[in-house]
N, C-alpha and C positions, 0 to 999 in steps of 0.2 A: 504494500500500500504506500502511495506517495506521501510526502510530508504534508502537502496541501489536503489530501484526502483525510489524513489523520486530524488535521486542524478542523476540517469541516465536521468531523464526528465529535470533536472535543468542545467546540465553541457553540453555544446556543444560537439558534437562527435569529432571534430577536436582537442579538448583539452583533449582527453582520449587516452589510449593505449588499443587496443583490445587483448583479450586472443587468444592464438593459441593452436592447438592440436598437440601433439607429442606422438606417441605410446599410444593413447587413454587417455592421461593425459593433463591437462591444464598447459600451461606455458605462461610466458610473457617475452618479450624482451624489456628491458629499454635501450634507446639510449641516451647517454650524449648529451644534446641539442647543445652544442658548437662543438662537435666532432662526426660526424655521424659514424665514423669507431670505435667508442668506445662504447661498449655495454655490458650488463650483461643479463643473462637469469635466471629467477627464476622459479623453477620447483614446481610441486605439488600445483598449485594455486587452490583456491576454484572454485566452479561452477560459470558459467557466471552470474547467477541471484544473487549470493552472494558476488560479488566483483565489484569495479570500480577502475580503475587506472587513475589518473588525472595528467596531465602535469602541475604542479603548476606554472612553469615559464610562462605559457600562460596568467596567471592573471597579468594584467598590474601593473607595479610598482606604488605605491601610492606617488611617489616623487613629484607630482604636488601639494600635500597637506602637506606631512611631510618633515621635513628637512633631516632626515636620519642619524643624528649624532649618534644614538644608534643602527643602523643596521635595523631599522624597515621597510625599503623598500626592504630588501632581502627576498628571498624564496629558499627553497630547490627545487630539480628538480622534484620530484614526491611525490604524496600523494596517498596511496592505502587504500581504505576503504573496509573492509571485515567483513562478518558475517560468522564465521566458526562454526564448531560443538562445539568447546571449548570456544571461546570468540569472542567478537565483538571488532575490532581493527582499529585504524587509524594509518597507518605506514607512517612516513615521511622519505624520502630517499634523501640523497645528494650524487652525484657521482663525483669522481675525477679520471681523466685518469691515473695519476701516483702520486707518492709522490709529494706533491705540496708545494709551498711556502705559500699557503693560510693558515693562522693561524687557530688554533682550535677555536679561538674566532669568526672568520668570519663564520666558518662552523656552530657553535652554533647559530649565528644570522640567518643563512639560515634556519636551522631547526626550530627556533622559528617563522620565517616568514611563514613557511609551516603550523605550528600549528595555527597561526593567520588566514591563509587562510581557514583552516578547520573549525575554530570557526566562521568565516564569513558565510561559507556555512551552518553551524548549525543554526545560527541566521536567515538566509534566510528561512530555512525549518520551523523554529518555527513561524516566523512572516508572511511570504507570503504563505506558504503551510499549515499554521494553524495546525502544528503538535507540540503540546506543549512539547513532550519528544524527539524530533528529535535528534538523535545521543547521547543522554544522557548516554546510557549504554556502550558506546565505550571507550576503553582505548587507550592511545597513546603509540607508540613505535617509537624510533628514531634510524636511521642507517646511517652511512657514509660508502661508498664503495670506496676504493682507489686502486691505482695500477692496474687498469682494463686491461690495455694493456700488463701487465707483466704476462705471462702464465707459466713461468718456475718454479714457486714455488707453493706448495699447498696452499689452502686458509688458511689464518690466521685470527683469531678473537681475539680481545682484550676483555676479559670477563669483564662484569660489573655486578653489583648486579641485577638490572632490568633496561633496557634501556627505562625508562618511562619519561625521561626528556632530553632535548637537551644536558645538561651538562654531562649526563651519557649515551651518545649514544653508541650503539654497533658499534665497528670499525672493518670493514672487509677489509683485504688487499689481493690482488691477487686472486680475486674471481673465483671459479670454482665449478660448481654444487651447486649453492645456492638453498636452500629449503625454501619455504614460512614459514613453521612452525618454523624453526630455527630463521628466521627474526623477527617473532612476539613473540618469547620467549618460544616456545613449544619445544618438544623433536624431 
């Protein structure tokens, strides 16, 4: 069984976002959890068997155990796990409706929390599903999408070397026509 298939059996359906078809292509619409009229659409998504989109915010905050002074109780909005033709990737996405007063430090904490959630799923796969290499070959990518409700400007990206850590996240402003391959670092 593939890692994606295991995740689909592991994660409750109401904690996932389904793919949609548009013009014969797979897309996904991500809705900002706190603002239902704030959303982005990602085009050219992998086939259904090769991807799972998880609402990371559905995972209850561990603030009953942790103090939270370092941001360890925060999580980004979405985690997308995909097995593409070119790479296996875990994409952590934080969405902001507009330019926000949220500091970059807090966004980094949210992205780190999403990475910890994915690592928790990985450990569950290894221990309870008895898959010793579960998600080992996957690389992480981190993205923040801002100014979602502002459609008057073309999409802007702040280029980073490789957005493989929360501190080097890919920053997208005024998103329009987002392509999955661009989000994971492809062409």
